[in-house]
N, C-alpha and C positions, 0 to 999 in steps of 0.2 A: 614577344617584343620582337627577339633579336633574327626572329627566320623570317620576319618580313624585314626588317631592313637587308638582310640579305641578300633576300630577292630583289628586290627592291634594288640591289645595285646592279643588279645580274638584269636587271630590264635595262635596266639603263646603258648598263654597255650593249647591247642589242640595238635597243634604237639606235647608238652616235654610230655605232659599227653598220645598223642598215643604214641611214644617214651618208652614211661616208663610202658606199658603198654605189650610191644611187646615181643613173648616169645624169650628165644633166641637160639639158634643152640643147638649148644651144650654148658653145663655149666659147664668145667670140667671135675672132676671126675664121677659127679653124670650122665653129656651127656653122656660119654662114656658106664653107663651101663646101661642107658634108651635110650638108642640106638638100644639095639638091643631087649630089649620088643617092642621098637615101629615101627623095622619091624616086629614084629611077628603081635601085635594087631592091627598094624595102630595108625597114629597119631589121635589123640583127639585132639577138638577146633581149624579143620583145618579150617572154619569156620573162628572165630573169628579174628583169624589169618591174614588171608585174608581183612577179615573188617579193619583193624586195618593198615595192608599195605597201601589202597590205600583211608586212612583216613588222613594217615602222608602225601603220597603220595601228594594228593590236599594241605592240610595243610601248604606245606610246599614250593607250588607252589605259594598257595595263597599267605605263609609270601613275598616270593622275588616279589614276582608284589611289594603290598604293598609296604615293600624296600623302590624302587625303585620311587614307585608314590610318595612317601615322600619325600625322597631326592632330587626327582625334582620338590616340589614345594616349 
């Protein structure tokens, strides 16, 4: 039971970090200005954003599963 709780805390920290490290789709006025540049020059860090999205998805699923397991036990 304690191992599940420790793993749950680790997964929650990974989930928080994954969400906070993702870049927003547009950040107000700077996103509107950057939108034209992105269309011309292409988006940088696309691979990193995709990796963070996958890590966040896996961490979210693991968080939900662990939450249900801990509640059931």
